[in-house]
N, C-alpha and C positions, 0 to 999 in steps of 0.2 A: 844855669847853676854853676857856681864856681866849684873847682875840684876840691875834694876833701883834703884836709891837711894830713891825715893819718889813716893808716889801714891796720886793723887788728885781726890777725889770723887765729882761728882755732888750729889745733894740732891733729888730734885723732879724727880720721875720716876726711880731713882736708889736705894736710901736708903728708901724712903718713897713713897708709892703709892698715891701720892697727885694729879696727873694730873686729875683724874676723879673728885676729890673734888674741885680743882680749877675751872674746867669747870662748874660744877654744881653751885658753888657759884657765879661765875662771870656771867654765863648765867642768873641766877635769878636776880642778881643785875641790869644787863642791862635792862631786861624786866620790872622790878619794877620802873625804873627811866627813862623810855621813849626812850630807845635805841633799836636798831635792830641788833641782832646777825647775822653775815654773815656765809656762809658755810665754809670759810677758817679762821674764827676768831681764833679758838682754836690752829691751827697749827701756826698761826702768833704770837700768844701770848707766845708760849713756848720759854723760854730763855730770854724774855724781862725783863729788870729791872723794879722795882716798878714804877718809874716815867714814863718809856716808856709805860707800859701796861695801866697805869691810863690815860695817854694822849690818847692812842688808844681807850679805852672804851669811853672817852669823845667824840672822833670823830665819834663814832657809834650813837651818839645822846643822851647820858646820860646827864640829865639836872643837873649836878653838876660840880664843878671845879675838876680838876685832883687830887688835894690834898685831897679833901673830898671823892672822889671815892676810892683812895688808903686806906684811913683810914677805910672806911666802909667795904671794901672787906677783909682787913687784920684782922679786928676784927671778922668777920664771920669765917674766916679760923681758927683763934686761938680758937674760941669756938668749932668748929668741931674737932680740934685736942684734945682739952681737953676732949671731949666726947669719942673719940676713935682715937688712933694713928695708921694709916694704914701703918705699916712698910712693906716693900717688903720682900718676902720670902728669908731667908738667910742673910738679911742685917746685923744684929747684929753680927752673927758669922763671916761673911766675914771681917767686920771692925776689930774685935778683933783678928782674925787670921793674918791679914796683919800688924796690929800695932806692932806685935812682929818681923816683918821682915823688915819694911821700915818706914820712916817718912811719916805720913799721913797729908793731907790737905783736905780742902773742898772749892769748888767754886760754889756758888749757886745763882740763880736768886731770891730766896726768900728773903724777908726782914729779917733783923737781928733778929727781935722778933720771927719769926717763926723758923729760924734756931736754936735758943737757946731752944725753946720749944721742938722741935723734939729731939735734941741731949741729952737734960736733961732727957726727958721722956724715951728715949731708953738706958740711962746709957752709952752713948758713948762720952760725951764731952771730957773726959780725954784722949781719943785715938787720938785726932787731935792736931797737933802742931800749926796749923793755920786754921782759917775759914774765908771766905770772902763772903760777900753779894755784889751783883752788885749795891746795894745802895751806896757802899763805893768806887766805881770806876766810871770812866767817862762814860763808855759805857757797855751795857748789851751784852749778847750773841746774834749773832755770833761773835762779836768782842772779841779779846783775853784778854781783860783787867782783868777780874776776875781771870783767870788762871795765868796770869803773876804776879798778885799781890799775889796770894797764894804761888807761887814759891819764890817770894821775901821775904815774911814773914817767910817761912820755911828756907830760906838761901840756896837754891839750884838752880842750873841752870834749866830752863824749859826743856832743852834737856835731863836732867837726871830724868825726871818725866814721869810716866804713868798717864793718865787721864781715869776715868771710866765714861762713858756717855751713855745716851739713846736717846736723841732727835737730830733732824737735826741740830738745831742751836747750841746745846751743842757740838756735834761732830765737827762742823766747828770752834767753838771757841777754843777748846783744840788743834785742829790741827794747827790753826793759831798761837797759842802760842808756837808751836814747840815741843809739847809733843807727845809721842806715845799714841795713843788712843785705848782703849778697849771699844768696843760697847757692851752694854747689852740691846738690844732693848726691849721696852715695847710692849707687845702683842696688846694693844689697840691703841697705838699711835706710830706705827713703823716709823723710820726715812726714809727720802727720799733716793732713791738708790744712788744718787750722794754724799750725806753726808755719807752714810754707806760705800761707797768706800774709804773714808778717814781713816777708822779704820785699825789699825795694826792687831787687832784680833777681832772676833765677838764671844761672849760667849752666851750660852742659858740662863744663870741665874747666880746669885751671888754664888751659891754653887760651880761653876766651877772656881771662882776667888781665886787663892792662889798664893804662892810665885813663883811657876813654871810659872804662867801666866805673871809674871812681868819680866821674863828673856828671 
């Protein structure tokens, strides 16, 4: 098999260990504003666009409009990132290693503000030919919209792309876009077995992600 022309990364849980931060920030926000966090809330939130998760938190009883919820949570996330950027082990090296071999893109559920904060802080912005926030497409993950838009912006066919994902909804999204999916499961938030079954390859970490993994 020939090597893929492009590789599209997820951000949260793949390049930055943000899911624990998202959970902590959103849990606190819900509690402070009259809502009730449910046992399945974190798993349901993973992959949602900003508008989708803000509406969902509102449905949990948060006494604010979704737009206000989104603004408040994103401001707290940005503040946490400015204090400490929780990059995943091997993230910077993997991106730089692959950028010499393939066109890179990024398809993230994070808002544009946070994508830019992470990539600038990590010194990786110049490695990506295209970055997409699900704020910029009609539907969040598990819909394929973000991955399809990343491929379009890179000027490549989705079938010529490998996607690197960690979450259930992310794996489903990239697979639905027609990409070969490499799963790098997060140890604290493992994907559902049916979602993991969609993966072309499963890697133990980003250190194992190199040009050979794309062929």
